[in-house]
N, C-alpha and C positions, 0 to 999 in steps of 0.2 A: 288266774286266767287259764281256762281250759285249753285243750289242744286245738279245738275248732276255732276258738276266738283268736288264738295266736296265728293259726294258718290264715284265717280271714283277714286279720290285720296285715300280715306279711304280704299276702297276695294283693290286697287292695293298695297297700303302700307301693308295691312294685309296679302295679298297673298305673297308679296315679303319676309316679315319676316318669314312667315310659310315655304316658300321654302328654305330660307337660313338655317333655323333650320333643315328642312328635308334633305337638301343637306349635312349638317354637320353630321347628323345622318347616312345618306347613306355612307358617307366617312368612318365612324367608323364601322358600322355594316357590310357593304359589304366587307370592308377590312378584318375584323375579319373572316367572313364566307368564303369568296373566297380564302383567303390566307392560312387559316388553314385547310379547308376541301377540297379545290381544285375545278377546273372547272367542273369536272364530277358531284360531289355532288351539286354544285351550279346549274348546269343545271337540275338535277333531282328535286331539290327544286322548281325551276321556273316552271317545267312541272307540278308538283303536285299542286302548287298554282293556276296555270292557269286552270287545270282541275276542281278543286273545285270551282273556280270563275265562270266558264262556267255553271256548273251544278247548282250553286246557283242562276243563273239568273232566274230560275223558281220562286224564291221567290220575284222577283222584279216586279211582276204584280202590286203591290200597291206602286210604287216608286214615286219619286218627280214629274215626269212629269204627273202623274195621280192626285196627291193630291194637288199640288200647285195651279193650275188654279181654283179649286173649294173651296179653303180654306176660302176665304172671310175675312172680318174684324169684323163681328158680333161675340161677345164672345161666344154665345151659339152654333153658327154654327161651329166655330173653334174648340170648345170643342168636339162637336159631331164627326166632321171629324177625328180629331186626335185619339179620343177614339176608333172609329170603325176601323180606319186604323191600329192602333197598334195591335188590336186583330186579324185582318185578316193577318197581316204580321207575327205575332208570330205563329199562327197555321200553316200557309203554310211553314214557315222557318223550324220549328221543323220537320214537315213531310218530307220535302226535305232532310234535313241533316241526319236524321236517315235512310232514304231509300238509300241515297248515300253511307253512311258508310257501310250499309249492303251489297250493291252491290260490294264495294271495297273488303270487307273481303271474299266474295264468289268467285268473278271472278278473281281478281288479285292474282298472286302467291306471297308468302311471299318474300319480298325484301325491300331494302331501299326506292324504289319508292312507294310501297304500304304503307309503314309506314309513309312516308312523306305526302302522299295523305290523310291518315286518320287524321293526325295532321292539315293539311290545311283545312279539313272539319269543324273543330271547329270554324273557322273564320266566318262561315255562321250565327252563332247565333247573330251576331251584327246587322243584318238587322232590327229587330223590333225597337231597341233603336236608330237606325240611324234617326228616326223621329226628334230627337232633332236638328240635323244638318239642316234638312229641314226647321224647324221652325226658326232657326237662320238666314238662308238665306231669308226666307219670311219676316222677320222683319228687314232686312238690318243690321244684326249684325255679319259681317264676322269675327270679332275678337274673337267671342266665339269659332268658329271652329279652328281659328288659334292657340289659346291657347291650346285647347284640342289636336290638332295634334302635337304641340310642346311637350306636356307632353308624348304623345304616342311614339314619336320618341326617347325621352330620355329613356323610359322604354325598348324599343327594344334594344337600345345600351347597357344599363346596363345588360339586360338578356344575350345578346350575350357575353359580356365581362366576366361575371361570368361563363357562360357555357364553354367558350374557355379556360379560365385560370384554371378552375377546372377540365378540361379534361372530361366533362360530355358526350361528343359525339354529333353527328350531330342531332340525334332525339330530344334530350333535347334542343339543340340550335334552332331547327326549331320552337319551341313553341313561339319564339319571335314575329313572324308575327301575329298569332291569338291574342296574348296578346296585341300587338300594336293596332290591329283593335278594340278590346274591350275597351281599354282606350280612344281611339279617339272618339268613339261613346258614351261612358258613360257620359263624362263630359257635352256635350251639352244637353243630354237627361235629366240630373238632373235639368236643368232650366225649363223644360216643362213637368216634370213627372206627375204633377197633371192633365194635359190635357189628358194624356194617361191612367192613372191609376184610377183617381177619377171618380166615377159613376156620370153621368150628372143628374141634378135635374129632368129633363123631357126627355123622350125618344120620344117625338113627332118629327116626321120627321126622326127617326133613320132608318127606312126601306128605305126611299128615298135616304138617304146618303149612306147606304150600297149598294143599287142597283147602284147608280151613280159610286161608287168606283169600283165595280165589272165590270160594263159595260165598263167604260173608261179603266180600267186595261186590260181587255181582248182585247180591240181594239188596244191599244198602246203597249202591251207586246211584240208582234213579233218584233217591232222596237227596244225595249229595249234589248231583247235577242240578236238581231243582233248587237247592239252596244257593248254588252259584247263580242261577238265573234270577233268583230273588235279589241278589246283590247288584247285578249288572243289567237286568232286563230293562230297567227304567231308562238308562242311558241309550241303549240300543233302540228302544221304542221311541223315545223322544227325539233321538237323532234322525228318525224318519219323519216324525210329525212336525217338528219345528226346525228352525234354521240352526246351523252350527253355532252361531253367536248366542242364540237363546239357550242352546244346549250347554254352552260354556258357563252361562249365568246359573243355570240349574245345577250343573256339576260342581260349581264353586260352593254352593250350599250343601249339596248331597255329600261331598267328600268330607266336609267337617263333621256332619252327622254320622257318617260311616265310621270315622275314627272313634267317635263316642260310642257307637253301637258295639264296636269291637271290645270295649271295656266289659260289657256284660258277658260276651262270649268268652273272653279271656278269664274272667273270674269264675265262670261256670266250669271251664276246663280245668282250672287250677284247684277248685274245691271239690269237684265231683268225685275224683278217685278216693279221697279219704272220707267224704261226707255221704255221698249217695251210693257209689258203687260198692262200698263196704257193707251195706245193709244186706241181711240174709233173706228177708221176705219181701214180697212185692208191696204189701201195705206199708211196711217201714220205709222202703225205697220211695214210695209215693209221698209219704209224709215228709221225708227229708227234702225231696225235690220241691214240694210246696213251700217249705220253709226257705229254701234257697231262692226260689222265685220271688217270695215276698221281700227278702233282703235286697235283691237286685232291683225290684220295682221301686223300692224307696230311694235307691241311688238314682234311678232314672227320673223320679219326681224332683229331686234336688237339682238335677241338671237342667230340667225344663224351666224351673224358677230362675236359675242362674242365667239361662239364655235369654229370658225375657228382660232381665234387668240390665245385663251388660252385653248381650249378644250383638246388638247393632254396632257398638263401638269396636268390638273385637273383629267383627266381620269386615267392616270398612277399613280397619287397620291392615287386614291381610290383603284384601283384594282391591281396595280403592273405590272411589265414588262411581266408577263406570259399572260396577257390579252391584249397585245398591238394590236392584230389584230382587236380589237373592236373599236379602235380610229376612223378610217375612217367611220365605220358604224354609230357611234354616230354623227359625223359631218354631214354626208349625211342625216340621219334621222331628225336632227334638222332643216335642210333646208326644208325637206318635211313637217315638222310640221307647216310651215307657212300656208299651206292650211287647216290644222286642226284648227288653231286659227281663220281663217276667217270663217270657217264652224261653229264654236261654236257661233259666233255672228249671222250669217244668220239663223241658225236653230231656234233661239228664235222666228223668224217670223212664222215658220211652227208650232211651239208649240202653239203660241198665237192664231192663227186662226184655230187650230185643223186640219191641213193638215197631218193627220196620214198616209194617203196613200203615200204621197210624202216622208215622213220620212222613211217609210218601204222600198220604192223603193231605196232610198239612201243607207240604211244600207245593203240591199241585194246586191246592186252594189258593195259596199265596200268589203263585205265578198267574193263575187265572184272574185273580183280583187286580194284579198289576196291569195285565193286558187290557182288562175291561174298563178300569177306572178312567183312563184318558178319554174314552168314548162316552162315558156316562156323565162325567163332570163337564161344566161349561168350558168353552174354549179358553176363556180368560183365566181359568183356574187349573189349566192342564199341568202346571208345575207342581201343584199340590196333590195331584192324583196318585202317584206311586206310593207316597208315605201313607195316604189315606187308605189305599187298597191293602197295604201290608197290615196296618193296625186293625182294620175292620175284620180282615180274614183271620187274624190271630185271636181276636176276641171271640168271634163266632166259633172257631174250632175248639178252643178250650172250654167255652161255655157248654158246648155239646158234649165233649168228652167227660168233663167233670160232672155235669148234670146227669149224664147217663149212669155214671158210677154211683152217684147219690141216689138215683131212682132205683137202681138194682139193689142197693144195700137196704132200702126201706121195704122192698117187696118181701113178703113172708117166704 
């Protein structure tokens, strides 16, 4: 068994275990919240979390896509990069979080939505310590993240269980999500805290590292922000077009599909450093990324078949018969997620060769498709619009990019 196969098996096994634990936690937590507090409050919670997540994208200027390619293997360079990145992320995150909470208090009228939005804003504080997960991926240790997210899922379930059975109300119950985010980020960070907190012996090259982080961050941030909009724009848009109860039904399906979509992203992040980023020429990088995209696409196909066979039973077990309208939405979105899996593999090529403009074009195309889809599709099919827009835009983008490469290669 070669090194790549071992890494693939290790990464996939870790992700599968993490998702099994996460699915079990979702069964418990979503069942508790949705069945006790109802579809309307569940929709309001999803709207609040989505709004906070989109605003928090400002703090992602110094994200994994910026840090990982320049991390290197020299101990002093790694220490300097993590040390500077942690401080930049901490300063920016605190500023964004406090400003966002202030705007919510001033602009939004007092209601359960505004209160849930303030609670969701607390989840932004995890961005600085999320560097621990980045380092674990860079060192090909996906089990570190798997273990942390398993702990976090258990914490969320226990919090919701206590809140529900003690009749503490929806506001207290909603703290389960920020608490889960903190636990998931804190455990990996503890392994690498010295790199982030301990002062380097020498600051030689510190200015160059800071400049590189800022310049690369500003270049790629629009694409990162667009990717955040891709994940949350559907809830924000449908929250305006449909009732909060219908939004809760849609979110019940979308949240399960998002958990599955993260499998593709996680596998791509785990495999890219050793498989794609290690290639020395762009044609070789592209070939390896195509191979990775094919593997991930096959995984997505298997999931789609599984959702068609057992999806209805699993969905109703989690949410109950009151959310039955979300079953076909989940199955359809899982099929559309095949394109997302393939894209996760192919996008490692764009990151490796720094094709930030193409990344930005792709994300803008996806956001535009999500925004346009609800107005193009019939009103009765509006819940299917976001996943349709994402899948169609990804297929169109990669057909144009790869077709253009093939055409250029054939020209004399």
